[in-house]
C-alpha positions as a printed Julia matrix, in Angstrom:
452×3 Matrix{Float64}:
 -63.03  14.44   0.78
 -65.48  12.18   2.47
 -65.26  12.24   6.3
 -65.98   9.81   9.18
 -68.01  12.38  10.88
 -69.67  15.87  10.42
 -68.74  16.98  14.13
 -66.25  15.48  16.33
 -66.31  17.02  19.67
 -63.6   16.62  22.15
 -64.8   16.87  25.57
 -68.09  15.48  27.13
 -68.9   18.41  29.37
 -72.0   20.34  29.29
 -71.13  22.34  26.27
 -69.73  19.46  24.33
 -72.71  17.12  25.14
 -75.33  19.77  24.08
 -73.54  20.68  20.92
 -73.24  16.71  19.93
 -76.75  15.82  20.99
 -78.47  18.53  19.12
 -75.86  18.33  16.11
 -77.05  14.55  15.91
 -80.8   15.37  16.28
 -80.29  17.5   13.2
 -79.11  14.85  11.3
 -75.26  14.97  11.68
 -72.88  12.42  12.04
 -71.28  13.01  15.48
 -68.69  11.6   17.69
 -67.51  12.65  21.35
 -64.24  11.69  22.8
 -63.83  12.13  26.73
 -60.86  10.92  28.8
 -61.95  11.57  32.25
 -65.69  11.59  33.26
 -69.09  12.14  31.44
 -70.52  15.47  32.35
 -67.22  17.43  32.76
 -66.39  19.72  35.51
 -69.96  20.66  36.58
 -71.37  17.05  37.29
 -68.09  15.7   38.67
 -65.97  18.17  40.4
 -68.1   21.34  40.03
 -71.51  22.71  40.43
 -73.71  19.62  41.31
 -70.97  17.92  43.95
 -70.52  21.41  45.27
 -74.12  22.14  45.75
 -74.61  18.76  47.67
 -71.86  19.65  50.03
 -73.37  23.16  50.63
 -76.67  21.39  51.48
 -74.61  19.48  53.93
 -73.1   22.22  55.59
 -76.15  24.06  56.05
 -77.84  21.53  58.13
 -75.84  22.6   61.28
 -77.51  25.91  61.26
 -80.89  24.33  60.71
 -80.61  21.99  63.54
 -79.4   24.99  65.87
 -82.38  27.21  64.74
 -84.94  24.33  65.07
 -84.71  25.01  68.91
 -86.76  28.33  68.61
 -89.64  26.37  66.77
 -89.85  23.91  69.67
 -87.8   21.11  68.42
 -85.49  19.32  70.93
 -82.86  17.43  69.31
 -80.28  15.07  70.67
 -76.69  16.04  69.68
 -76.2   16.03  65.92
 -73.11  14.17  64.64
 -71.67  14.59  61.1
 -70.1   11.82  59.11
 -67.92  12.84  56.1
 -67.54   9.5   54.62
 -71.19   9.07  54.4
 -71.66  12.42  52.74
 -68.97  11.68  50.01
 -70.15   8.06  49.45
 -73.74   9.37  48.96
 -72.31  12.09  46.64
 -70.35   9.66  44.61
 -73.37   7.57  43.99
 -75.33  10.61  42.72
 -72.58  11.49  40.52
 -72.29   8.12  39.12
 -75.99   8.18  38.32
 -75.49  11.42  36.44
 -72.74   9.88  34.5
 -74.95   7.32  33.25
 -77.59   9.83  32.35
 -74.99  11.75  30.21
 -73.96   8.42  28.57
 -77.53   7.74  27.6
 -78.27  11.03  26.33
 -75.3   10.71  23.85
 -75.76   7.38  23.05
 -79.6    7.46  22.5
 -79.09  10.57  20.16
 -77.01   8.52  17.81
 -73.64   9.95  18.89
 -70.62   7.75  18.72
 -68.88   7.84  22.08
 -65.2    7.26  22.24
 -63.69   7.29  25.8
 -60.38   8.0   25.51
 -57.89  10.96  25.17
 -58.28  12.8   21.74
 -55.48  14.66  19.99
 -55.56  16.62  16.97
 -53.57  15.25  14.12
 -54.38  18.07  11.43
 -57.46  20.15  11.09
 -59.77  17.31  10.25
 -58.36  14.35  11.92
 -58.48  13.55  15.74
 -56.6   10.18  17.06
 -58.06   8.62  20.27
 -56.02   6.1   21.84
 -54.31   5.38  18.45
 -57.45   5.31  16.68
 -57.99   8.1   13.91
 -60.91   9.69  12.71
 -61.61  12.34  10.29
 -64.18  15.05  10.64
 -65.64  18.07   8.49
 -65.86  20.23  11.82
 -64.14  19.38  15.2
 -65.2   21.06  18.27
 -62.86  21.61  21.36
 -64.83  21.86  24.55
 -62.32  20.5   27.02
 -62.93  22.81  29.9
 -60.62  24.32  32.57
 -58.5   22.92  35.43
 -57.43  24.32  38.79
 -54.15  26.13  39.15
 -52.1   26.05  42.07
 -49.29  28.53  42.57
 -45.63  27.41  41.84
 -44.68  27.93  45.41
 -42.31  25.69  47.45
 -44.5   22.93  48.98
 -47.31  23.16  46.61
 -47.66  19.22  46.34
 -48.97  19.49  49.88
 -51.92  21.59  48.9
 -55.19  20.44  47.19
 -57.53  21.95  44.7
 -61.25  21.53  44.11
 -60.6   18.44  42.19
 -59.27  16.62  45.33
 -61.74  18.1   48.05
 -64.45  16.12  46.58
 -62.83  13.12  47.41
 -60.92  13.84  50.82
 -61.17  10.42  52.79
 -61.79  12.49  55.97
 -62.87  16.17  56.63
 -59.88  18.08  58.3
 -60.0   19.54  61.49
 -58.19  22.99  60.14
 -58.57  24.19  56.89
 -56.84  27.13  54.9
 -58.74  28.23  51.91
 -56.6   30.64  49.55
 -58.46  32.71  46.96
 -60.96  35.39  46.66
 -63.47  34.11  43.92
 -66.71  32.17  44.19
 -65.14  28.99  44.56
 -63.17  29.97  47.57
 -65.75  31.4   49.28
 -68.23  28.34  48.79
 -65.64  26.08  49.89
 -64.67  27.9   52.83
 -68.42  28.12  53.78
 -68.75  24.35  53.39
 -65.71  23.37  55.57
 -66.69  25.8   58.15
 -70.36  24.75  58.24
 -69.28  20.94  58.45
 -67.16  21.73  61.55
 -63.69  22.51  60.54
 -61.72  25.27  61.83
 -61.77  27.3   58.82
 -59.53  30.42  57.51
 -60.09  32.1   54.24
 -56.99  33.99  52.89
 -56.91  36.34  50.08
 -54.02  38.47  48.84
 -56.34  41.72  48.13
 -58.59  43.8   50.33
 -61.7   42.25  49.55
 -62.98  38.93  47.89
 -65.5   38.48  44.96
 -63.95  41.05  42.69
 -66.45  42.28  39.93
 -69.67  41.67  42.26
 -71.32  44.67  43.64
 -69.56  46.28  46.54
 -72.63  46.1   48.86
 -72.81  42.39  48.3
 -69.0   41.83  49.03
 -69.17  43.66  52.23
 -72.31  42.26  53.46
 -70.94  38.75  52.96
 -67.47  39.76  54.67
 -69.74  40.7   57.6
 -71.99  37.68  57.76
 -69.11  35.23  57.26
 -67.55  37.03  60.06
 -70.26  36.94  62.38
 -70.57  33.11  61.63
 -66.97  32.67  62.93
 -65.07  32.21  59.76
 -61.82  33.48  59.93
 -61.05  36.0   57.04
 -57.54  37.07  56.49
 -57.33  39.63  53.63
 -53.97  41.37  52.25
 -52.2   38.19  52.93
 -50.8   35.04  50.81
 -48.62  32.03  51.39
 -44.82  32.07  50.46
 -44.59  28.37  51.26
 -45.95  25.03  52.92
 -44.17  22.55  54.86
 -45.21  18.98  56.11
 -44.71  18.56  59.76
 -43.41  15.33  61.4
 -46.99  14.84  62.72
 -48.67  15.21  59.21
 -49.88  18.68  59.82
 -48.91  21.77  57.56
 -46.82  24.57  58.47
 -47.6   27.47  56.22
 -45.48  30.66  56.21
 -47.06  34.03  55.12
 -45.75  36.95  53.18
 -45.79  39.04  56.51
 -43.65  36.27  58.08
 -46.5   34.93  60.26
 -46.88  31.02  60.51
 -49.94  28.91  60.44
 -50.52  25.44  61.31
 -53.28  23.47  59.5
 -54.37  20.01  58.21
 -55.12  21.02  54.67
 -54.38  23.95  52.41
 -57.02  24.28  49.5
 -56.34  26.52  46.66
 -58.98  28.08  44.61
 -56.93  30.61  42.86
 -58.28  30.41  39.11
 -58.65  27.91  36.65
 -56.77  27.33  33.28
 -57.89  26.0   29.73
 -57.31  22.5   29.73
 -55.17  22.09  26.63
 -52.75  19.48  27.73
 -51.44  17.04  24.84
 -54.26  18.33  22.59
 -52.01  18.74  19.4
 -53.0   22.25  18.81
 -49.41  22.55  17.31
 -50.8   20.41  14.37
 -53.06  23.11  13.61
 -53.17  26.93  13.05
 -55.33  27.28  16.28
 -54.33  30.48  18.15
 -54.55  31.5   21.83
 -55.45  34.8   23.32
 -53.06  36.7   25.64
 -54.48  34.79  28.56
 -53.81  31.35  27.09
 -57.5   30.68  26.2
 -58.47  29.49  22.6
 -59.07  32.49  20.3
 -62.68  32.23  18.82
 -64.87  34.94  16.76
 -68.22  35.42  17.61
 -69.46  32.01  16.12
 -66.82  30.27  17.94
 -64.73  29.77  14.98
 -61.02  29.51  15.91
 -58.16  30.55  13.59
 -58.33  27.09  11.99
 -61.48  27.17   9.75
 -62.27  23.6   10.57
 -61.77  23.85  14.26
 -64.34  25.46  16.81
 -64.31  26.03  20.56
 -66.56  26.76  23.31
 -67.1   26.71  27.08
 -64.51  27.21  29.55
 -61.55  26.65  27.08
 -62.53  30.06  25.56
 -62.34  32.0   28.64
 -65.64  34.14  28.29
 -68.34  33.34  30.85
 -67.14  30.33  32.66
 -70.76  29.04  33.77
 -72.54  25.89  32.84
 -75.56  27.35  31.51
 -73.47  29.58  29.19
 -71.6   26.57  27.79
 -75.04  24.99  27.18
 -76.07  27.98  25.13
 -73.01  28.1   23.39
 -73.23  24.37  22.42
 -76.62  24.83  20.94
 -75.54  27.83  18.97
 -72.89  25.92  17.38
 -75.12  22.83  16.44
 -77.76  25.16  15.03
 -75.11  27.29  13.0
 -73.61  24.18  11.38
 -76.62  21.97  11.05
 -80.03  24.12  11.34
 -78.81  27.46  10.12
 -82.48  28.52   9.95
 -82.86  28.09  13.76
 -79.49  30.01  14.41
 -79.31  32.95  17.0
 -76.36  34.02  18.78
 -75.92  33.74  22.41
 -76.56  36.89  24.32
 -74.1   37.6   27.23
 -76.01  40.4   28.52
 -78.26  39.78  31.91
 -76.74  36.43  32.66
 -77.56  35.37  36.3
 -75.4   33.61  38.57
 -75.32  32.74  42.26
 -72.7   32.04  44.75
 -73.53  29.18  47.06
 -71.81  30.6   50.27
 -73.6   30.45  53.42
 -75.6   32.7   53.09
 -75.97  32.47  49.16
 -75.46  35.14  46.74
 -77.97  35.74  43.64
 -77.0   38.37  41.03
 -78.11  39.46  37.54
 -77.3   42.87  35.5
 -74.84  45.61  36.39
 -73.41  46.43  39.73
 -73.6   49.91  41.07
 -70.1   50.72  39.91
 -70.57  49.44  36.34
 -73.4   51.06  35.76
 -72.02  54.44  36.87
 -68.89  53.69  34.77
 -70.93  53.01  31.71
 -72.63  56.52  31.95
 -75.57  55.7   33.66
 -77.14  58.18  36.22
 -78.41  55.85  38.95
 -80.65  55.41  41.83
 -79.93  52.67  44.27
 -82.64  50.93  46.34
 -81.51  48.6   49.31
 -83.06  46.58  52.03
 -81.12  44.89  54.75
 -83.42  42.89  57.34
 -83.62  39.64  59.35
 -85.52  37.11  57.84
 -88.9   35.9   59.26
 -87.51  32.24  59.65
 -84.92  33.7   62.08
 -87.19  35.77  64.47
 -87.54  32.81  66.72
 -83.84  32.24  66.95
 -80.87  33.17  68.18
 -79.28  33.76  64.63
 -78.52  37.29  63.75
 -77.96  36.77  60.15
 -79.32  39.55  57.78
 -80.26  39.58  54.22
 -79.41  42.06  51.58
 -81.46  42.98  48.48
 -80.4   45.85  46.19
 -81.77  47.22  42.88
 -79.7   49.46  40.67
 -82.02  51.43  38.55
 -81.36  53.93  35.45
 -82.95  57.43  36.27
 -83.46  58.4   32.76
 -85.28  55.34  31.55
 -86.58  53.96  34.89
 -85.0   50.6   33.85
 -83.64  48.16  36.45
 -80.18  47.64  35.64
 -79.07  45.14  38.24
 -80.53  43.21  40.93
 -78.27  41.72  43.75
 -79.17  39.67  46.99
 -77.27  37.94  49.82
 -79.56  35.62  51.74
 -81.33  32.36  51.78
 -82.35  30.91  48.48
 -80.82  33.85  46.71
 -80.1   32.0   43.42
 -83.47  30.54  43.3
 -85.24  34.25  43.84
 -82.75  36.09  41.49
 -83.56  33.55  38.53
 -87.25  34.65  38.12
 -86.07  38.52  38.55
 -83.49  37.71  35.76
 -86.55  37.25  33.46
 -87.93  40.53  34.38
 -84.47  42.44  33.69
 -84.01  40.53  30.43
 -87.52  41.73  29.22
 -86.27  45.21  30.45
 -88.67  45.76  33.36
 -88.72  49.23  35.01
 -88.86  50.03  38.49
 -92.37  51.35  38.22
 -93.2   47.69  37.08
 -91.49  46.17  39.99
 -93.35  48.75  42.19
 -96.7   47.73  40.55
 -96.0   43.86  41.1
 -98.08  42.59  44.06
 -95.63  40.63  46.49
 -96.07  37.08  47.66
 -96.65  37.54  51.55
 -95.0   36.61  53.61
 -91.66  35.94  52.03
 -88.41  37.56  51.61
 -88.77  37.74  47.79
 -91.49  40.48  48.15
 -88.92  42.73  49.28
 -87.98  43.23  45.69
 -91.21  44.59  44.86
 -91.64  46.88  47.91
 -88.32  49.21  48.05
 -89.72  52.48  47.61
 -86.97  54.94  48.88
 -83.52  55.28  46.99
 -80.59  55.02  49.33
 -78.23  56.49  46.72
 -78.37  58.45  43.59
């Protein structure tokens, strides 16, 4: 059978665009359908605008700390609409870049909702196209629990487009999105509380990181409330929100922001017209080559629920393009030693195993930790401290994990991720000469283990 395309990609996010561009570069006939925005979650309502808001939130601390270096500043004022307008302009620019990347690669771009008609046919706003291979890269979508008054709450999708900064915000959740937005709202001047139903946020991160960040956020005045949850939300006559907690307490706020997980975006996708199966969590089931249970259909990125990070989706998109159209260059994605950052204030950067993970996997470990006040703060009143931690295998001396809480943690850990990926030992760290004076040099000067 002759098909219209060799590859039809549903979703123009990071993974879908990468797969489409490189498949077209390998000579394939490729189409992409996108019904919302080019660039997906990351560019539009995720990593990029979030990082811009984090930068904005950090200026409050910068202004305060400048006094210690002799700067006399007039009272600073913040204007939320200006930040959002400038953010929107930058996102619009990036949308155009993604459009050009696709079109200039020879990809056919269809801007509309795509629905599967059968294993080889996609319909986009009434137009049907056939393809030898179909790639689902539709990403994820925020979830708000089904509680009374949920219509009064917002998610990250809406937070980027608020007309004004709320005076009081309740952030609900314990993952990185919740922690980041709590830092953003608090840094920009909102009275902010973070509610989480368990004992401590950031499950899956190293315990030293979790406890250190809890302490630093508390010192900054962020109201942390653990072991609590919301039962219902009511709109008050004055427009404020009255929140009832499970323990019977009531809180008044102007905004309830939920960051309690994301679901795969499968709405009206037409999966019922294929043999594609979902896993027990509701994500698309794929094998190690991103093949679904329907031979002609593949899936990658957040919709398969593996490692939900933009660089991972990019790697998966490249792997799919190579396997299908340049098999001699194909290599599988290695999910080990994936670095990640949490853009809370202060930042988190981490790569490799946590101490608990290393022990649970049977390693005998040495732990090296350093906690210190960064040099930049020594002339200020700020008492924020940085944490650096290495988890080392006693038998091989290999560094299994590297964790940091502090300014520019993500920037610092990226370089260390290369070392860990290459199998660096603690001896190599010790023999590496540090860059002085920097915070980063602490990673190569820790000599005495704090635990074993």
